[in-house]
A tleap script that builds the chain and sets N, CA, C and O, in Angstrom:
source leaprc.protein.ff14SB
mol = sequence {
  NMET ASP LEU GLN TYR HIE GLN ARG ALA LEU
  GLN LEU ALA GLY ARG ARG SER ALA ALA VAL
  SER ALA ALA ALA VAL ALA ALA LEU ASP GLU
  LEU GLU SER ARG ARG ASP ILE THR LEU PRO
  ALA SER VAL ARG GLU TRP TYR SER LEU ALA
  SER ALA ALA GLU ILE LEU ARG ARG HIE SER
  ASN ASP ASP ARG PRO TYR ARG VAL GLU GLU
  LEU GLY ARG PRO GLU ASP GLU GLU PRO ASP
  ARG PRO ASP PRO VAL ALA SER GLN GLY LEU
  LEU PRO PHE MET ILE GLU ASN GLN GLY VAL
  CYS TYR TRP ALA VAL ARG LEU ASP GLY SER
  ALA ASP PRO GLU VAL LEU VAL SER CPHE
}
set mol.1.N position { -37.081 57.772 28.875 }
set mol.1.CA position { -37.253 56.593 28.251 }
set mol.1.C position { -36.576 57.252 26.823 }
set mol.1.O position { -36.832 58.412 26.504 }
set mol.2.N position { -35.791 56.485 26.103 }
set mol.2.CA position { -35.239 56.719 24.716 }
set mol.2.C position { -36.228 56.318 23.800 }
set mol.2.O position { -36.849 55.280 24.032 }
set mol.3.N position { -36.478 57.007 22.754 }
set mol.3.CA position { -37.602 56.728 21.683 }
set mol.3.C position { -36.596 56.543 20.517 }
set mol.3.O position { -35.475 57.038 20.400 }
set mol.4.N position { -37.339 55.621 19.592 }
set mol.4.CA position { -36.563 55.229 18.331 }
set mol.4.C position { -37.009 56.264 17.291 }
set mol.4.O position { -36.186 56.553 16.423 }
set mol.5.N position { -38.108 56.807 17.272 }
set mol.5.CA position { -38.752 57.708 16.161 }
set mol.5.C position { -38.713 59.252 16.668 }
set mol.5.O position { -38.430 60.117 15.839 }
set mol.6.N position { -38.971 59.590 17.917 }
set mol.6.CA position { -39.435 60.835 18.207 }
set mol.6.C position { -38.479 61.659 19.337 }
set mol.6.O position { -38.816 62.719 19.865 }
set mol.7.N position { -37.321 60.997 19.568 }
set mol.7.CA position { -36.403 61.547 20.545 }
set mol.7.C position { -35.847 63.133 20.068 }
set mol.7.O position { -35.571 63.976 20.921 }
set mol.8.N position { -35.751 63.351 18.874 }
set mol.8.CA position { -35.291 64.537 18.262 }
set mol.8.C position { -36.661 65.406 18.277 }
set mol.8.O position { -36.365 66.578 18.509 }
set mol.9.N position { -37.895 65.254 18.129 }
set mol.9.CA position { -39.084 65.762 18.093 }
set mol.9.C position { -39.050 66.444 19.535 }
set mol.9.O position { -39.232 67.643 19.745 }
set mol.10.N position { -38.787 65.471 20.480 }
set mol.10.CA position { -39.082 65.943 21.955 }
set mol.10.C position { -38.002 67.012 22.252 }
set mol.10.O position { -38.364 67.993 22.902 }
set mol.11.N position { -36.690 66.926 21.837 }
set mol.11.CA position { -35.822 67.875 22.257 }
set mol.11.C position { -36.111 69.164 21.344 }
set mol.11.O position { -35.795 70.248 21.835 }
set mol.12.N position { -36.612 69.151 20.222 }
set mol.12.CA position { -36.904 70.378 19.637 }
set mol.12.C position { -38.340 71.015 20.332 }
set mol.12.O position { -38.668 72.191 20.175 }
set mol.13.N position { -38.951 70.253 20.945 }
set mol.13.CA position { -40.077 70.785 21.827 }
set mol.13.C position { -39.686 71.280 23.175 }
set mol.13.O position { -40.516 71.769 23.942 }
set mol.14.N position { -38.500 71.161 23.449 }
set mol.14.CA position { -37.901 71.627 24.755 }
set mol.14.C position { -37.887 70.700 25.836 }
set mol.14.O position { -37.682 71.035 27.002 }
set mol.15.N position { -38.136 69.365 25.397 }
set mol.15.CA position { -38.423 68.262 26.418 }
set mol.15.C position { -37.206 67.322 26.333 }
set mol.15.O position { -36.731 67.103 25.218 }
set mol.16.N position { -36.665 66.751 27.423 }
set mol.16.CA position { -35.456 65.966 27.491 }
set mol.16.C position { -36.053 64.521 27.134 }
set mol.16.O position { -35.559 63.763 26.299 }
set mol.17.N position { -37.208 64.261 27.910 }
set mol.17.CA position { -38.031 62.891 27.823 }
set mol.17.C position { -39.306 63.158 28.100 }
set mol.17.O position { -39.707 64.249 28.505 }
set mol.18.N position { -40.124 61.992 27.855 }
set mol.18.CA position { -41.556 61.813 28.165 }
set mol.18.C position { -42.015 60.444 28.674 }
set mol.18.O position { -41.540 59.379 28.279 }
set mol.19.N position { -43.074 60.583 29.676 }
set mol.19.CA position { -43.472 59.434 30.197 }
set mol.19.C position { -44.393 58.640 29.314 }
set mol.19.O position { -45.175 59.214 28.557 }
set mol.20.N position { -44.320 57.398 29.391 }
set mol.20.CA position { -45.343 56.523 28.704 }
set mol.20.C position { -46.482 56.358 29.457 }
set mol.20.O position { -46.400 56.020 30.638 }
set mol.21.N position { -47.670 56.583 28.842 }
set mol.21.CA position { -48.930 56.444 29.829 }
set mol.21.C position { -49.600 55.206 29.474 }
set mol.21.O position { -49.846 55.000 28.286 }
set mol.22.N position { -49.957 54.278 30.442 }
set mol.22.CA position { -50.398 52.973 30.524 }
set mol.22.C position { -51.899 53.156 29.944 }
set mol.22.O position { -52.434 52.266 29.282 }
set mol.23.N position { -52.439 54.199 30.200 }
set mol.23.CA position { -53.805 54.516 29.812 }
set mol.23.C position { -53.751 54.583 28.216 }
set mol.23.O position { -54.643 54.045 27.559 }
set mol.24.N position { -52.665 55.268 27.592 }
set mol.24.CA position { -52.566 55.580 26.303 }
set mol.24.C position { -52.392 54.355 25.512 }
set mol.24.O position { -53.025 54.175 24.472 }
set mol.25.N position { -51.586 53.545 25.957 }
set mol.25.CA position { -51.248 52.244 25.226 }
set mol.25.C position { -52.340 51.252 25.421 }
set mol.25.O position { -52.492 50.387 24.559 }
set mol.26.N position { -53.149 51.287 26.512 }
set mol.26.CA position { -54.290 50.595 26.426 }
set mol.26.C position { -55.450 50.951 25.295 }
set mol.26.O position { -56.168 50.139 24.712 }
set mol.27.N position { -55.432 52.311 25.156 }
set mol.27.CA position { -56.406 53.024 24.119 }
set mol.27.C position { -55.727 52.541 22.908 }
set mol.27.O position { -56.472 51.948 22.129 }
set mol.28.N position { -54.440 52.655 22.544 }
set mol.28.CA position { -53.886 52.186 21.202 }
set mol.28.C position { -54.297 50.553 21.125 }
set mol.28.O position { -54.764 50.167 20.054 }
set mol.29.N position { -54.157 49.676 22.107 }
set mol.29.CA position { -54.394 48.437 21.741 }
set mol.29.C position { -56.002 48.295 21.680 }
set mol.29.O position { -56.382 47.264 21.125 }
set mol.30.N position { -56.770 48.957 22.044 }
set mol.30.CA position { -58.407 48.942 21.917 }
set mol.30.C position { -58.482 49.408 20.536 }
set mol.30.O position { -59.206 48.705 19.830 }
set mol.31.N position { -57.885 50.484 19.914 }
set mol.31.CA position { -57.941 50.921 18.616 }
set mol.31.C position { -57.645 49.946 17.727 }
set mol.31.O position { -58.461 49.637 16.859 }
set mol.32.N position { -56.366 49.307 17.844 }
set mol.32.CA position { -56.053 48.164 16.910 }
set mol.32.C position { -57.063 47.019 16.822 }
set mol.32.O position { -57.280 46.444 15.755 }
set mol.33.N position { -57.696 46.689 18.006 }
set mol.33.CA position { -58.476 45.433 18.156 }
set mol.33.C position { -59.731 45.787 17.409 }
set mol.33.O position { -60.213 45.055 16.544 }
set mol.34.N position { -60.253 46.971 17.790 }
set mol.34.CA position { -61.587 47.288 17.308 }
set mol.34.C position { -61.634 47.696 15.794 }
set mol.34.O position { -62.630 47.516 15.094 }
set mol.35.N position { -60.564 48.213 15.390 }
set mol.35.CA position { -60.489 48.600 13.874 }
set mol.35.C position { -59.633 47.622 13.152 }
set mol.35.O position { -59.231 47.931 12.031 }
set mol.36.N position { -59.285 46.394 13.709 }
set mol.36.CA position { -58.685 45.439 13.207 }
set mol.36.C position { -57.337 46.000 12.134 }
set mol.36.O position { -57.116 45.733 10.953 }
set mol.37.N position { -56.811 46.615 12.822 }
set mol.37.CA position { -55.300 47.366 12.160 }
set mol.37.C position { -54.269 47.239 13.026 }
set mol.37.O position { -54.451 46.954 14.210 }
set mol.38.N position { -52.999 47.461 12.457 }
set mol.38.CA position { -51.899 47.567 12.981 }
set mol.38.C position { -51.388 48.916 12.955 }
set mol.38.O position { -51.321 49.447 11.847 }
set mol.39.N position { -50.981 49.632 14.060 }
set mol.39.CA position { -50.528 50.926 13.874 }
set mol.39.C position { -49.057 50.984 13.549 }
set mol.39.O position { -48.319 50.087 13.958 }
set mol.40.N position { -48.597 51.969 12.850 }
set mol.40.CA position { -47.306 52.032 12.467 }
set mol.40.C position { -46.568 52.128 13.911 }
set mol.40.O position { -47.123 52.550 14.926 }
set mol.41.N position { -45.249 51.676 13.840 }
set mol.41.CA position { -44.437 51.544 15.236 }
set mol.41.C position { -44.178 53.205 15.480 }
set mol.41.O position { -44.120 53.528 16.667 }
set mol.42.N position { -44.060 54.004 14.747 }
set mol.42.CA position { -43.872 55.377 15.035 }
set mol.42.C position { -45.035 56.105 15.747 }
set mol.42.O position { -44.900 56.882 16.692 }
set mol.43.N position { -46.161 55.754 15.178 }
set mol.43.CA position { -47.455 56.413 15.616 }
set mol.43.C position { -47.676 55.800 16.906 }
set mol.43.O position { -47.934 56.620 17.786 }
set mol.44.N position { -47.649 54.651 17.249 }
set mol.44.CA position { -47.609 53.933 18.536 }
set mol.44.C position { -46.632 54.593 19.484 }
set mol.44.O position { -46.977 55.057 20.571 }
set mol.45.N position { -45.385 54.611 19.014 }
set mol.45.CA position { -44.546 55.180 19.928 }
set mol.45.C position { -44.908 56.625 20.569 }
set mol.45.O position { -44.837 56.929 21.760 }
set mol.46.N position { -45.328 57.469 19.442 }
set mol.46.CA position { -45.674 59.008 19.827 }
set mol.46.C position { -46.910 59.135 20.627 }
set mol.46.O position { -47.051 60.040 21.449 }
set mol.47.N position { -47.819 58.223 20.389 }
set mol.47.CA position { -49.372 58.384 21.001 }
set mol.47.C position { -49.269 57.368 22.545 }
set mol.47.O position { -50.183 57.322 23.369 }
set mol.48.N position { -47.978 56.631 22.666 }
set mol.48.CA position { -48.132 56.183 23.807 }
set mol.48.C position { -47.675 57.157 24.975 }
set mol.48.O position { -47.798 56.907 26.174 }
set mol.49.N position { -47.223 58.103 24.525 }
set mol.49.CA position { -46.450 59.283 25.274 }
set mol.49.C position { -47.771 59.943 26.044 }
set mol.49.O position { -48.844 60.161 25.481 }
set mol.50.N position { -47.499 60.200 27.353 }
set mol.50.CA position { -48.718 60.881 28.142 }
set mol.50.C position { -49.090 62.250 27.682 }
set mol.50.O position { -50.145 62.839 27.915 }
set mol.51.N position { -47.980 62.703 26.934 }
set mol.51.CA position { -48.315 64.386 26.481 }
set mol.51.C position { -48.175 64.483 25.064 }
set mol.51.O position { -47.873 65.582 24.601 }
set mol.52.N position { -48.357 63.451 24.253 }
set mol.52.CA position { -48.448 63.542 22.763 }
set mol.52.C position { -49.258 64.502 22.238 }
set mol.52.O position { -48.730 65.389 21.567 }
set mol.53.N position { -50.596 64.502 22.432 }
set mol.53.CA position { -51.518 65.510 21.788 }
set mol.53.C position { -51.041 67.008 22.216 }
set mol.53.O position { -50.866 67.909 21.396 }
set mol.54.N position { -50.860 67.139 23.588 }
set mol.54.CA position { -50.336 68.297 23.911 }
set mol.54.C position { -49.307 69.038 23.425 }
set mol.54.O position { -49.293 70.251 23.215 }
set mol.55.N position { -48.308 68.106 23.231 }
set mol.55.CA position { -47.030 68.640 22.559 }
set mol.55.C position { -47.349 69.159 21.066 }
set mol.55.O position { -46.909 70.238 20.670 }
set mol.56.N position { -48.145 68.317 20.265 }
set mol.56.CA position { -48.366 68.518 18.975 }
set mol.56.C position { -49.348 69.867 19.066 }
set mol.56.O position { -49.124 70.761 18.251 }
set mol.57.N position { -50.335 70.028 19.949 }
set mol.57.CA position { -51.317 71.391 20.009 }
set mol.57.C position { -50.228 72.516 20.382 }
set mol.57.O position { -50.371 73.634 19.887 }
set mol.58.N position { -49.203 72.271 21.194 }
set mol.58.CA position { -48.364 73.496 21.587 }
set mol.58.C position { -47.590 74.022 20.429 }
set mol.58.O position { -47.329 75.217 20.289 }
set mol.59.N position { -47.240 73.095 19.619 }
set mol.59.CA position { -46.167 73.449 18.543 }
set mol.59.C position { -47.001 73.448 17.237 }
set mol.59.O position { -46.499 73.072 16.178 }
set mol.60.N position { -48.172 73.839 17.320 }
set mol.60.CA position { -48.872 74.037 15.806 }
set mol.60.C position { -49.337 75.388 15.885 }
set mol.60.O position { -49.069 76.235 16.738 }
set mol.61.N position { -50.179 75.481 14.728 }
set mol.61.CA position { -50.768 76.788 14.646 }
set mol.61.C position { -52.120 76.882 15.152 }
set mol.61.O position { -53.013 77.161 14.352 }
set mol.62.N position { -52.378 76.698 16.305 }
set mol.62.CA position { -53.710 76.269 16.904 }
set mol.62.C position { -54.428 75.140 16.128 }
set mol.62.O position { -55.652 75.114 15.999 }
set mol.63.N position { -53.838 74.485 15.770 }
set mol.63.CA position { -54.580 73.375 15.290 }
set mol.63.C position { -54.686 72.269 16.194 }
set mol.63.O position { -53.879 72.064 17.101 }
set mol.64.N position { -55.836 71.449 15.906 }
set mol.64.CA position { -56.224 70.432 16.960 }
set mol.64.C position { -55.856 68.915 16.668 }
set mol.64.O position { -56.463 68.231 15.844 }
set mol.65.N position { -54.826 68.481 17.414 }
set mol.65.CA position { -54.316 67.065 17.213 }
set mol.65.C position { -55.465 66.327 17.975 }
set mol.65.O position { -56.081 66.846 18.906 }
set mol.66.N position { -55.706 65.015 17.475 }
set mol.66.CA position { -56.857 64.156 18.212 }
set mol.66.C position { -56.051 63.594 19.377 }
set mol.66.O position { -54.848 63.344 19.300 }
set mol.67.N position { -56.782 63.419 20.430 }
set mol.67.CA position { -56.374 62.722 21.645 }
set mol.67.C position { -56.278 61.044 21.213 }
set mol.67.O position { -56.825 60.495 20.256 }
set mol.68.N position { -55.461 60.486 22.176 }
set mol.68.CA position { -55.423 58.937 21.655 }
set mol.68.C position { -56.704 58.385 21.581 }
set mol.68.O position { -56.885 57.527 20.717 }
set mol.69.N position { -57.672 58.718 22.345 }
set mol.69.CA position { -59.014 58.086 22.114 }
set mol.69.C position { -59.751 58.372 20.843 }
set mol.69.O position { -60.633 57.645 20.386 }
set mol.70.N position { -59.310 59.520 20.292 }
set mol.70.CA position { -59.903 59.967 19.145 }
set mol.70.C position { -59.487 59.314 17.768 }
set mol.70.O position { -60.277 59.330 16.824 }
set mol.71.N position { -58.391 58.809 17.680 }
set mol.71.CA position { -57.621 58.445 16.573 }
set mol.71.C position { -58.638 57.370 15.745 }
set mol.71.O position { -59.396 56.552 16.266 }
set mol.72.N position { -58.470 57.567 14.588 }
set mol.72.CA position { -59.362 56.918 13.656 }
set mol.72.C position { -60.734 57.311 13.286 }
set mol.72.O position { -61.188 56.972 12.193 }
set mol.73.N position { -61.423 58.002 14.124 }
set mol.73.CA position { -62.625 58.846 13.817 }
set mol.73.C position { -62.710 59.609 15.079 }
set mol.73.O position { -63.003 59.076 16.150 }
set mol.74.N position { -62.384 61.167 14.902 }
set mol.74.CA position { -62.808 61.949 15.893 }
set mol.74.C position { -64.272 62.020 16.358 }
set mol.74.O position { -65.218 61.645 15.666 }
set mol.75.N position { -64.378 62.574 17.682 }
set mol.75.CA position { -65.667 62.621 18.143 }
set mol.75.C position { -66.561 63.715 17.355 }
set mol.75.O position { -67.766 63.548 17.172 }
set mol.76.N position { -65.946 64.698 16.968 }
set mol.76.CA position { -66.803 65.665 16.349 }
set mol.76.C position { -66.884 65.809 14.656 }
set mol.76.O position { -67.264 66.785 14.008 }
set mol.77.N position { -66.413 64.548 14.187 }
set mol.77.CA position { -66.505 64.396 12.675 }
set mol.77.C position { -67.986 64.123 12.425 }
set mol.77.O position { -68.699 63.410 13.132 }
set mol.78.N position { -68.260 64.614 11.610 }
set mol.78.CA position { -69.707 64.192 10.729 }
set mol.78.C position { -69.928 62.923 10.574 }
set mol.78.O position { -69.081 62.209 10.038 }
set mol.79.N position { -71.064 62.457 11.003 }
set mol.79.CA position { -71.113 60.981 10.919 }
set mol.79.C position { -71.441 60.247 9.516 }
set mol.79.O position { -71.380 59.027 9.363 }
set mol.80.N position { -71.819 61.236 8.458 }
set mol.80.CA position { -72.109 60.755 7.212 }
set mol.80.C position { -70.956 61.050 5.932 }
set mol.80.O position { -71.156 61.047 4.717 }
set mol.81.N position { -69.760 61.288 6.652 }
set mol.81.CA position { -68.364 61.404 6.122 }
set mol.81.C position { -67.770 59.914 5.896 }
set mol.81.O position { -68.043 58.992 6.665 }
set mol.82.N position { -67.003 59.781 4.863 }
set mol.82.CA position { -66.565 58.231 4.698 }
set mol.82.C position { -65.476 57.834 5.624 }
set mol.82.O position { -64.533 58.601 5.818 }
set mol.83.N position { -65.547 56.787 6.151 }
set mol.83.CA position { -64.396 56.369 7.110 }
set mol.83.C position { -63.083 56.425 6.538 }
set mol.83.O position { -62.861 55.667 5.594 }
set mol.84.N position { -62.137 57.216 6.956 }
set mol.84.CA position { -60.632 57.166 6.187 }
set mol.84.C position { -59.946 55.993 6.408 }
set mol.84.O position { -59.226 55.500 5.539 }
set mol.85.N position { -60.138 55.408 7.709 }
set mol.85.CA position { -59.399 54.293 7.931 }
set mol.85.C position { -59.765 53.124 6.983 }
set mol.85.O position { -58.968 52.465 6.317 }
set mol.86.N position { -61.318 52.960 7.046 }
set mol.86.CA position { -61.754 51.812 5.978 }
set mol.86.C position { -61.663 51.889 4.607 }
set mol.86.O position { -61.342 50.976 3.846 }
set mol.87.N position { -62.024 53.263 4.267 }
set mol.87.CA position { -61.841 53.505 2.712 }
set mol.87.C position { -60.728 53.959 2.043 }
set mol.87.O position { -60.567 53.983 0.822 }
set mol.88.N position { -59.818 54.388 3.072 }
set mol.88.CA position { -58.631 54.798 2.286 }
set mol.88.C position { -57.342 54.381 3.043 }
set mol.88.O position { -56.245 54.605 2.532 }
set mol.89.N position { -57.439 53.856 4.098 }
set mol.89.CA position { -56.361 53.376 4.695 }
set mol.89.C position { -55.431 54.445 5.375 }
set mol.89.O position { -54.204 54.371 5.445 }
set mol.90.N position { -56.215 55.435 5.857 }
set mol.90.CA position { -55.455 56.714 6.443 }
set mol.90.C position { -56.068 56.633 7.864 }
set mol.90.O position { -57.189 56.226 8.172 }
set mol.91.N position { -55.035 57.136 8.699 }
set mol.91.CA position { -55.276 57.353 10.061 }
set mol.91.C position { -55.165 58.988 10.449 }
set mol.91.O position { -54.086 59.474 10.788 }
set mol.92.N position { -56.151 59.621 10.379 }
set mol.92.CA position { -56.026 61.034 10.640 }
set mol.92.C position { -55.741 61.270 12.339 }
set mol.92.O position { -56.233 60.677 13.298 }
set mol.93.N position { -54.863 62.250 12.291 }
set mol.93.CA position { -54.247 62.563 13.584 }
set mol.93.C position { -54.282 63.894 14.191 }
set mol.93.O position { -54.043 64.161 15.368 }
set mol.94.N position { -54.648 64.800 13.132 }
set mol.94.CA position { -55.029 66.236 13.580 }
set mol.94.C position { -55.591 66.953 12.341 }
set mol.94.O position { -55.356 66.711 11.157 }
set mol.95.N position { -56.464 67.981 12.932 }
set mol.95.CA position { -57.182 68.833 11.924 }
set mol.95.C position { -56.784 70.201 12.212 }
set mol.95.O position { -56.365 70.586 13.303 }
set mol.96.N position { -56.971 71.067 10.948 }
set mol.96.CA position { -56.408 72.531 11.062 }
set mol.96.C position { -57.621 73.201 11.939 }
set mol.96.O position { -58.761 72.775 12.129 }
set mol.97.N position { -57.036 74.298 12.369 }
set mol.97.CA position { -57.849 75.074 13.406 }
set mol.97.C position { -59.171 75.539 12.759 }
set mol.97.O position { -60.093 75.710 13.557 }
set mol.98.N position { -59.439 75.783 11.401 }
set mol.98.CA position { -60.640 76.144 10.967 }
set mol.98.C position { -61.189 75.040 10.112 }
set mol.98.O position { -62.131 75.315 9.368 }
set mol.99.N position { -60.609 73.580 10.139 }
set mol.99.CA position { -61.271 72.527 9.501 }
set mol.99.C position { -60.944 72.492 7.906 }
set mol.99.O position { -61.607 71.815 7.120 }
set mol.100.N position { -60.036 73.160 7.593 }
set mol.100.CA position { -59.717 73.285 6.241 }
set mol.100.C position { -58.744 72.037 5.682 }
set mol.100.O position { -58.724 71.663 4.510 }
set mol.101.N position { -58.038 71.540 6.640 }
set mol.101.CA position { -57.180 70.148 6.285 }
set mol.101.C position { -56.993 69.469 7.475 }
set mol.101.O position { -57.015 69.935 8.614 }
set mol.102.N position { -56.783 68.178 7.070 }
set mol.102.CA position { -56.551 67.065 8.071 }
set mol.102.C position { -55.007 66.421 7.877 }
set mol.102.O position { -54.544 66.228 6.753 }
set mol.103.N position { -54.372 66.155 8.939 }
set mol.103.CA position { -53.125 65.369 8.863 }
set mol.103.C position { -53.460 63.932 9.033 }
set mol.103.O position { -54.316 63.652 9.873 }
set mol.104.N position { -52.912 63.008 8.363 }
set mol.104.CA position { -52.938 61.582 8.491 }
set mol.104.C position { -51.650 60.723 8.120 }
set mol.104.O position { -50.774 61.101 7.342 }
set mol.105.N position { -51.670 59.560 8.768 }
set mol.105.CA position { -50.698 58.783 8.148 }
set mol.105.C position { -51.326 57.666 7.357 }
set mol.105.O position { -52.491 57.321 7.555 }
set mol.106.N position { -50.541 57.102 6.455 }
set mol.106.CA position { -51.068 55.933 5.635 }
set mol.106.C position { -50.820 54.556 6.514 }
set mol.106.O position { -49.774 54.266 7.095 }
set mol.107.N position { -51.957 53.828 6.472 }
set mol.107.CA position { -51.653 52.518 7.121 }
set mol.107.C position { -51.310 51.549 5.988 }
set mol.107.O position { -52.159 50.914 5.363 }
set mol.108.N position { -49.965 51.490 5.777 }
set mol.108.CA position { -49.660 50.539 4.683 }
set mol.108.C position { -48.417 49.730 5.010 }
set mol.108.O position { -47.530 49.410 4.219 }
set mol.109.N position { -48.512 49.414 6.485 }
set mol.109.CA position { -47.674 48.429 6.863 }
set mol.109.C position { -46.086 48.796 7.187 }
set mol.109.O position { -45.264 47.991 7.623 }
set mol.110.N position { -45.870 50.021 6.915 }
set mol.110.CA position { -44.560 50.540 7.143 }
set mol.110.C position { -44.455 51.014 8.759 }
set mol.110.O position { -45.418 51.367 9.439 }
set mol.111.N position { -43.195 50.943 9.163 }
set mol.111.CA position { -43.052 51.405 10.711 }
set mol.111.C position { -43.173 52.730 10.831 }
set mol.111.O position { -43.658 53.205 11.858 }
set mol.112.N position { -42.755 53.506 9.815 }
set mol.112.CA position { -42.472 55.134 9.924 }
set mol.112.C position { -43.137 55.831 8.673 }
set mol.112.O position { -42.394 56.531 7.986 }
set mol.113.N position { -44.409 55.714 8.321 }
set mol.113.CA position { -44.918 56.255 7.051 }
set mol.113.C position { -45.147 57.727 7.068 }
set mol.113.O position { -45.433 58.327 8.104 }
set mol.114.N position { -45.009 58.333 5.837 }
set mol.114.CA position { -45.036 59.848 5.796 }
set mol.114.C position { -46.384 60.203 6.249 }
set mol.114.O position { -47.345 59.434 6.244 }
set mol.115.N position { -46.388 61.595 6.697 }
set mol.115.CA position { -47.501 62.316 7.010 }
set mol.115.C position { -48.124 62.900 5.842 }
set mol.115.O position { -47.422 63.593 5.104 }
set mol.116.N position { -49.226 62.734 5.599 }
set mol.116.CA position { -50.186 63.333 4.452 }
set mol.116.C position { -51.037 64.347 4.879 }
set mol.116.O position { -51.608 64.231 5.964 }
set mol.117.N position { -51.217 65.413 4.114 }
set mol.117.CA position { -52.140 66.495 4.301 }
set mol.117.C position { -53.189 66.554 3.312 }
set mol.117.O position { -52.898 66.574 2.116 }
set mol.118.N position { -54.475 66.587 3.740 }
set mol.118.CA position { -55.548 66.557 2.843 }
set mol.118.C position { -56.402 68.187 3.016 }
set mol.118.O position { -56.651 68.764 4.074 }
set mol.119.N position { -56.678 68.585 1.789 }
set mol.119.CA position { -57.312 69.936 1.894 }
set mol.119.C position { -58.845 69.661 1.376 }
set mol.119.O position { -59.658 70.584 1.335 }
savepdb mol mol.pdb
quit
């Protein structure tokens, strides 16, 4: 499958291609419906891949990318923290290995938003 946004990232990760996961696509559809959001096309493309979180994990500094089922609110996040999707329009997708920072994309309607890091 040729990717519009992430073909080069796969090449840099040593992969020629990646398979789309029907389960991941269903989870993304469910997330959009449940949260009443539209995911950026680049995020949808990446997280539609069967190995998306594993590739990020393998090429990070032992940081923990969220699985597709965790996008929007990870299972281990404290329940009294503000919801980043609703309160800030941010979709977190990875947490640093000691919990020092989060990586997120802004849900601003763009197809390929910048990645933000919060400390």
